[in-house]
C-alpha positions in Angstrom: 137.2 104.8 85.3 134.9 107.9 86.8 137.2 109.0 89.2 140.1 109.4 86.4 137.4 111.3 83.8 136.3 113.6 86.7 139.6 114.5 87.2 140.2 114.6 83.6 137.3 116.9 83.5 138.7 119.5 86.2 141.9 119.5 83.9 140.7 120.8 81.1 138.3 123.4 83.0 141.9 124.6 84.7 143.6 124.3 82.0 141.2 126.5 79.5 141.4 129.3 82.1 144.9 130.0 82.3 146.2 132.8 80.0 142.9 134.7 79.6 142.8 138.1 81.0 139.9 139.7 83.5 139.0 142.9 83.5 137.2 146.4 83.1 137.0 148.1 79.5 138.6 151.6 80.4 138.6 152.8 76.7 137.4 152.3 73.4 139.0 153.3 70.4 138.4 152.5 66.5 140.0 148.7 66.5 140.9 148.5 69.8 140.1 148.9 73.6 141.6 149.1 76.9 141.2 146.9 79.5 142.1 147.7 83.4 143.5 144.6 85.0 143.5 143.7 88.4 147.4 143.7 89.9 148.7 142.0 93.0 150.2 145.4 94.0 148.7 149.3 94.0 149.7 150.1 90.5 147.1 150.2 87.9 147.9 148.0 84.8 146.0 148.7 81.6 146.4 146.8 78.2 145.5 147.6 75.0 143.8 144.4 72.7 144.2 144.8 69.1 140.9 143.4 67.5 141.8 140.9 64.7 139.3 139.6 62.2 139.1 136.4 64.1 137.9 138.3 66.9 134.5 136.9 68.5 132.4 138.8 71.1 129.8 136.7 73.4 128.0 137.1 76.9 126.2 140.2 76.8 126.9 141.7 73.6 127.6 140.0 70.1 129.8 143.0 68.6 132.6 145.4 68.9 129.9 147.9 68.4 127.9 147.1 71.4 130.8 147.1 74.1 130.9 150.0 76.1 133.2 151.3 78.7 132.7 149.9 81.8 131.7 146.5 80.8 133.8 143.4 82.7 135.5 141.1 80.2 137.6 138.2 80.0 139.5 138.3 77.3 140.8 134.8 75.3 144.1 135.7 73.7 144.7 134.2 70.2 148.0 132.3 69.7 151.2 134.6 69.3 154.8 134.2 70.2 155.8 135.5 73.8 157.6 138.4 72.2 155.1 139.5 70.4 153.9 143.0 71.3 150.4 143.2 71.3 147.5 141.7 73.2 145.2 140.2 70.3 141.8 138.9 71.4 140.3 135.5 69.9 137.6 136.0 72.4 135.9 138.5 74.4 133.4 137.3 77.1 131.5 140.5 78.1 129.4 140.8 81.2 127.4 143.8 82.2 
């Protein structure tokens, strides 16, 4: 029973990490911010994260106003259809 519970906990952690975006804030706008995402090749990938009313900030900041260029972030995306053209963060975890 303990072995099964341990496997279940590990699977939950792995599933929770899927789909998140990790990177560095490179630009901040009025209602969005740009994140440079690591890429397997030499090409730089920058994505714009559009804020929504439900976006929460945690970690080293508690609001969008405290977010700064150079902050390392983990962005948990909101549920959107796969063909949705924007990245909408549900949660932004900031590490300085």
